C-alpha positions in Angstrom: 143.1 90.9 72.0 144.2 87.9 73.8 143.2 87.1 77.1 145.7 86.0 80.1 144.4 82.2 79.5 145.1 82.3 76.1 148.5 83.7 76.3 149.8 81.6 79.1 148.5 78.5 76.8 151.4 79.3 74.2 154.1 79.7 76.4 156.4 76.5 76.6 156.3 74.3 79.7 159.4 72.9 81.7 162.1 74.2 83.9 165.6 75.5 83.0 166.9 72.0 82.2 164.4 71.5 79.6 164.9 74.8 78.2 168.5 74.3 77.9 168.6 70.9 76.6 165.6 70.2 75.1 163.1 67.5 76.0 165.8 64.7 76.7 167.6 67.0 79.2 165.8 65.8 82.5 166.7 62.1 81.3 170.3 62.8 80.6 171.0 64.8 83.9 168.9 62.2 86.0 171.0 59.1 84.1 174.6 61.1 85.0 173.3 61.7 88.5 172.3 58.2 89.2 175.5 57.2 87.6 177.7 59.6 89.9 175.7 58.1 93.0 176.5 54.4 92.1 180.2 54.9 91.4 180.4 56.5 94.8 178.4 54.0 96.3 180.4 51.2 94.9 183.5 52.8 96.4 181.9 52.6 99.9 181.0 49.1 99.6 184.5 48.1 98.3 185.9 49.8 101.1 183.6 48.2 103.6 184.0 44.6 102.3 187.9 44.7 101.9 188.4 43.9 105.7 189.7 40.6 107.1 186.9 40.8 109.8 184.4 40.9 106.9 185.7 37.7 105.0 186.2 35.9 108.2 182.6 36.5 109.2 181.7 33.7 106.7 185.1 32.0 105.8 186.7 29.8 108.5 190.5 30.9 109.1 191.8 28.0 111.2 195.6 27.0 111.7 195.9 25.3 108.4 194.5 28.0 106.0 195.9 31.0 107.7 199.5 30.6 106.7 198.7 29.8 103.3 196.7 32.9 103.3 199.4 35.1 104.9 202.0 33.9 102.2 199.6 34.7 99.2 199.3 37.9 97.3 195.6 38.5 98.7 197.1 39.2 102.2 199.9 41.4 101.1 198.1 43.6 98.5 197.6 46.9 99.4 194.3 47.5 98.2 192.7 44.2 99.3 
């Protein structure tokens, strides 16, 4: 007859992810999650840095450069 301590030692450890996908399940799931966060974060950064206010915080836009910039494809591009 087995004691409760002996029977619990034989049970596989890990949560539903490990049971469903094996020992690498957690690593794969974590990698996918980190990738999704990276994609959404990069979209937010691109949105924030695509404004003229952001660019002119470092670059000077004087009377000589501004007409040239407004005539270029960078100014008329809808996506920045």
